[in-house]
C-alpha positions in Angstrom: 36.3 131.9 81.8 35.2 129.7 78.6 34.6 125.7 79.9 36.8 124.4 77.2 39.9 126.6 78.4 39.4 126.1 81.8 39.5 122.1 81.2 42.8 123.1 79.1 44.0 124.7 82.2 43.2 121.6 84.2 44.6 119.6 81.6 47.9 121.6 82.3 48.0 121.7 85.9 47.9 118.0 86.0 50.5 117.3 83.7 53.2 119.1 85.7 51.9 117.9 88.9 52.1 114.1 87.7 55.6 114.3 87.5 55.8 114.5 91.4 59.1 116.2 91.8 57.8 119.2 94.2 55.3 119.5 96.9 51.7 119.9 95.0 50.5 122.5 96.9 53.6 124.9 95.9 53.2 124.1 92.4 49.4 124.7 92.9 50.4 128.1 93.8 53.0 128.8 91.5 50.5 128.0 88.7 47.6 130.2 90.2 50.4 133.2 90.1 51.0 132.4 86.6 47.2 132.6 85.9 46.1 135.6 87.9 43.1 136.1 86.0 41.3 133.2 87.5 38.5 134.0 89.9 38.3 131.8 93.3 35.6 129.5 91.9 37.9 128.5 88.8 40.7 128.3 91.2 38.7 125.8 93.4 37.6 123.7 90.9 41.2 123.3 89.6 42.9 122.6 92.6 40.0 119.8 94.1 40.3 118.1 90.6 44.4 118.2 90.8 44.0 116.7 94.4 41.3 114.3 93.6 43.5 112.9 90.8 46.5 113.2 93.5 44.5 111.3 96.3 43.2 108.1 94.0 46.0 108.3 91.6 46.2 104.2 91.0 42.2 104.3 90.5 42.1 107.3 88.3 45.0 105.8 85.9 43.3 102.5 86.0 39.6 104.4 84.8 41.6 106.7 82.5 43.2 103.6 80.5 39.9 104.1 78.1 38.7 106.9 76.2 41.0 108.8 73.3 42.9 112.4 73.7 45.6 113.2 76.3 45.5 111.2 79.5 45.8 114.1 81.7 42.6 115.6 79.9 40.7 112.3 80.5 42.1 112.7 84.5 40.7 115.8 84.8 37.2 114.9 83.4 37.1 112.0 85.8 38.1 113.7 88.6 36.4 117.1 87.9 35.3 119.1 91.3 33.8 122.0 89.8 30.1 122.3 88.6 28.8 119.6 86.0 27.1 122.1 84.0 30.4 123.8 83.5 32.3 120.4 82.4 29.4 119.7 80.1 30.1 122.7 78.3 33.8 121.7 77.7 33.0 118.1 76.3 31.8 116.6 73.1 29.2 113.7 73.1 31.4 111.0 73.0 33.8 112.2 75.9 30.2 112.7 78.2 29.1 109.0 77.3 32.9 107.7 78.3 32.8 109.5 81.8 29.2 108.3 82.4 30.3 104.7 81.4 33.6 105.0 83.6 32.2 105.8 86.5 29.0 103.8 86.6 31.9 100.7 86.9 31.3 98.9 90.2 34.4 99.1 92.1 33.6 96.3 94.5 35.5 93.9 92.5 38.3 95.9 92.1 41.7 94.7 93.3 43.0 96.5 97.2 45.5 98.8 95.3 43.0 100.7 93.5 40.6 100.6 96.4 43.0 102.2 99.2 45.2 103.9 96.8 48.4 103.9 98.3 51.9 102.7 97.8 52.4 99.1 98.4 55.0 99.5 100.9 53.1 102.1 103.2 49.7 100.2 102.7 51.6 97.0 103.9 53.1 98.7 106.7 49.7 100.0 107.9 47.8 96.9 107.6 50.4 94.9 109.8 50.2 97.6 112.4 46.5 98.4 112.5 45.1 95.2 111.3 42.7 95.0 108.0 39.2 96.5 109.8 41.1 99.8 111.0 43.1 100.1 107.8 40.4 100.5 105.5 38.4 102.8 108.2 41.7 105.2 108.1 41.7 104.7 104.3 38.3 105.7 104.2 39.1 109.0 106.3 42.2 110.0 104.4 40.1 110.0 101.4 38.2 112.8 102.6 39.0 116.6 102.5 40.1 117.9 106.2 37.9 120.4 107.6 39.2 124.0 108.6 40.7 124.4 112.1 41.0 127.6 113.4 43.1 128.7 116.9 42.4 131.2 118.7 45.2 133.8 119.6 44.2 133.9 123.6 46.1 137.1 123.6 43.6 138.9 121.9 40.3 137.0 121.7 37.8 134.7 123.3 36.6 131.6 121.7 33.1 132.3 121.9 33.2 135.7 120.7 35.3 134.5 117.6 32.5 131.7 116.8 30.1 134.6 117.0 32.1 136.7 114.9 32.3 134.0 112.5 28.5 133.7 112.3 27.8 137.2 111.9 30.2 136.6 108.7 27.9 134.1 107.4 30.6 131.3 108.6 29.5 128.5 110.9 32.1 127.3 112.9 32.0 124.4 115.8 34.1 124.2 119.0 36.6 121.2 118.6 36.1 118.1 121.1 39.8 118.3 122.2 41.5 121.8 121.9 40.0 124.7 124.3 41.7 126.9 121.7 40.0 125.9 118.7 37.0 126.3 116.2 36.3 124.0 112.9 34.8 124.9 109.5 33.6 123.0 106.9 34.2 124.6 104.1 37.0 127.1 102.3 36.0 130.7 103.4 38.4 133.5 102.3 39.7 134.6 105.9 41.7 136.5 105.0 39.4 139.0 103.7 37.9 139.1 107.5 39.0 141.5 110.2 39.4 139.1 112.6 42.0 137.6 111.1 43.6 140.0 109.8 44.1 141.6 113.2 45.3 138.1 114.7 42.8 136.6 116.2 42.6 133.4 114.8 45.5 131.2 113.1 44.6 128.5 110.8 46.0 125.1 112.3 44.8 121.5 112.7 43.2 120.8 116.1 46.0 118.1 116.5 48.3 120.6 115.8 47.0 122.8 118.6 47.4 119.7 121.0 51.2 119.2 120.6 51.4 122.8 122.0 49.1 122.7 124.7 51.1 119.2 126.1 54.3 121.6 126.3 52.0 123.5 128.6 54.5 126.5 128.7 53.9 128.8 131.4 54.8 132.6 131.7 57.9 134.0 132.4 59.5 130.5 131.3 62.2 129.9 128.6 61.0 127.9 126.2 62.7 126.3 122.7 60.8 125.4 119.4 63.2 123.1 118.2 62.2 122.5 114.5 59.7 125.8 114.0 58.9 126.1 110.4 56.4 128.9 109.4 55.8 128.7 113.3 52.4 127.8 113.5 53.1 126.0 117.1 55.8 128.8 117.9 52.5 131.5 118.3 50.6 128.9 120.3 53.3 128.9 122.5 53.8 132.3 122.8 50.4 132.7 123.6 50.1 130.3 126.3 53.4 131.9 127.6 51.1 135.3 127.6 53.7 137.0 125.7 56.0 137.0 128.6 59.5 135.0 129.4 61.4 133.9 126.0 60.5 131.6 123.1 63.3 130.7 120.9 62.0 129.4 117.4 65.0 127.8 115.9 65.0 126.2 112.2 67.5 125.2 109.8 65.3 126.8 106.9 65.9 130.7 106.8 63.0 130.5 104.0 60.6 129.0 106.4 61.4 131.2 109.3 60.5 134.2 107.0 57.1 132.7 106.9 56.6 133.5 110.5 57.1 137.3 110.4 53.6 138.2 108.8 52.0 136.0 111.4 54.0 137.3 114.4 53.1 140.5 113.4 49.5 139.7 113.3 49.7 138.0 116.5 51.0 140.7 118.7 54.0 138.6 120.6 56.9 140.2 121.3 58.8 137.5 123.6 59.5 135.2 120.1 63.0 135.2 119.1 63.7 133.9 115.5 67.0 132.2 114.5 68.3 130.1 111.9 70.7 127.5 112.7 73.0 125.4 110.7 72.2 122.0 112.3 71.0 120.5 115.5 74.6 121.1 117.2 74.8 124.7 116.2 76.7 127.4 118.8 73.2 128.6 119.7 72.1 125.4 120.8 75.5 124.6 122.9 74.9 127.8 124.3 71.3 127.3 126.1 72.2 123.6 127.1 71.1 123.0 130.8 68.9 126.6 130.6 65.5 125.7 129.1 62.3 124.9 130.9 60.1 123.3 128.2 61.1 121.9 124.5 59.2 121.5 122.0 60.9 118.8 119.2 58.4 118.8 116.2 60.7 116.6 114.3 61.3 116.3 110.6 59.1 113.7 109.1 57.2 112.0 106.3 54.0 113.8 106.9 52.2 110.8 105.9 49.4 112.0 108.5 48.5 115.2 106.6 47.6 112.7 103.4 44.2 114.5 103.6 45.7 118.3 103.0 48.7 116.8 101.2 47.7 113.7 99.0 50.8 113.6 96.7 53.2 113.0 99.9 52.4 109.2 99.7 53.8 109.1 96.4 56.9 110.9 97.0 57.9 109.3 100.2 59.8 105.9 100.1 60.8 103.3 103.0 64.3 104.3 102.3 63.5 107.8 103.0 61.7 106.9 106.2 64.9 105.2 107.6 66.6 108.3 107.0 64.1 110.7 108.7 64.0 108.2 111.9 67.9 108.6 112.2 67.2 112.4 111.5 64.7 112.5 114.3 66.8 110.6 116.7 70.0 113.1 116.0 67.7 115.9 116.7 65.7 114.9 119.6 69.1 113.8 121.5 70.6 117.5 120.8 67.3 119.1 121.6 67.6 117.1 125.1 70.4 118.9 126.4 68.7 122.0 126.7 66.6 120.9 129.0 67.3 122.1 133.1 66.4 120.0 135.6 62.6 119.4 135.8 62.0 120.8 132.2 59.9 119.0 129.8 60.7 118.2 126.4 58.1 117.1 123.8 58.6 114.9 120.6 56.1 115.0 117.9 55.5 114.3 114.2 52.7 114.1 111.9 53.2 110.6 110.5 51.6 107.5 111.1 54.5 104.9 111.5 55.5 103.3 114.2 59.2 103.4 112.9 58.8 107.6 113.1 57.2 107.6 116.3 56.8 104.9 119.1 60.5 103.4 117.9 61.9 106.7 117.8 60.5 107.5 121.8 61.0 104.3 123.1 65.1 104.2 121.9 64.9 107.8 123.6 63.8 106.5 127.0 66.1 103.6 127.0 69.2 105.9 126.4 68.3 108.8 128.0 67.9 107.5 131.8 67.8 111.2 133.3 64.6 111.7 131.4 61.5 109.8 132.8 58.0 109.7 130.5 55.7 112.2 131.0 52.5 111.3 132.8 50.3 112.0 129.8 46.8 111.6 131.5 47.8 114.2 134.2 49.4 116.3 131.4 46.5 116.5 129.3 43.8 117.6 132.0 46.3 120.2 133.3 46.3 121.3 129.9 42.5 121.9 130.0 42.3 119.3 126.8 38.8 117.9 126.3 38.4 114.1 126.7 42.0 113.2 127.3 41.7 109.2 128.0 40.4 109.1 124.0 43.6 111.0 123.0 46.2 108.4 125.0 47.6 105.3 123.2 50.4 103.2 124.4 51.5 105.5 127.1 52.1 108.6 124.2 49.4 111.1 122.0 47.9 109.5 119.0 45.7 111.5 117.1 44.1 109.8 113.8 41.7 111.1 111.1 39.5 108.0 111.2 39.0 108.6 114.9 39.5 112.3 116.1 38.8 114.2 113.0 42.3 115.4 113.1 45.3 114.8 111.0 47.5 111.9 112.0 49.5 113.0 115.2 51.9 111.6 117.5 53.7 113.0 120.8 55.7 112.1 123.7 56.5 113.5 126.6 59.4 113.6 129.1 60.6 115.2 132.2 64.4 115.9 132.8 65.5 114.6 136.4 
């Protein structure tokens, strides 16, 4: 594609994303469906340019104040993620000079807002909870692109063999430090073209997400519930952990998300998974299973603010009021899920949020309101699940994973045992 046409497409894509009225990943996917002639490198350049603008939106808008032409075009020029030679083919001499001048500015004197590129309410909360030094380390980590983590399907393959198969395909993968199922790839290879992916040997899943399934520690022959299954990434991990025995319910209020589980389930080789759409957390299906379940995972709906490396638009689409509403929903879901457990059963509550309001505050309130549940001894539980270096993952009695510490998305998990 001619450089000018590609820059025009980047401008068009940014114009739609600037509205912030839908998830960026779905909008980018829809954009590419409308422009099917784009090749892999062109798609990569467009997507990464768009995400770079979303990641540093206040800074980019500030820098783009000068110059001429459409704002979105100036943003695309400043954040361009394709090759320099391609971009230069689309720019005039004045635009080339303008970009060089703007990018040469010393940003050390910029305001905090232009350095952390976070909403004021979110930045203020993080600084209060973490302190300045840790806050800026987290900012730097969230500004980087996330690696690609894979979970090896232990029903079908061994991690060392998958690593060797990837190497044979020219893809270097390293063993994840915490998850015994994980491999980490730097870059974005086309996994769907690999036989090992299509036969179900691996699934794309952040290492932190893998640890949540490991923390549940589902066993052979048990009855297990993934209460907010979504597209089923953790469901598949739980099913493999159960060695395809017992009965695993995948509940979610969204039938559309559960539909996304079907092709993944077919690849996985699992036959013990039973997806079911529920109307709400007090659905009759839940009532019928009360007191019968061995283990329950509540990967609760949350702000998603731990996934900003992958979903930078979330910070601009969330609000303090939304977090308050989510906290009420999380509390209600956790209370309902707890009714499923039989005596001796294990309950795990998890989010991909960084905020105490969605994490420790919800877990503490649950413990206080449910004397029939005792906190899970996390050090023993993580060691029993063969999680590496468990002491590095425990913070205040809970599982806490941070982009700047663990190299994963931000995750929180709390566990309890039913008396």
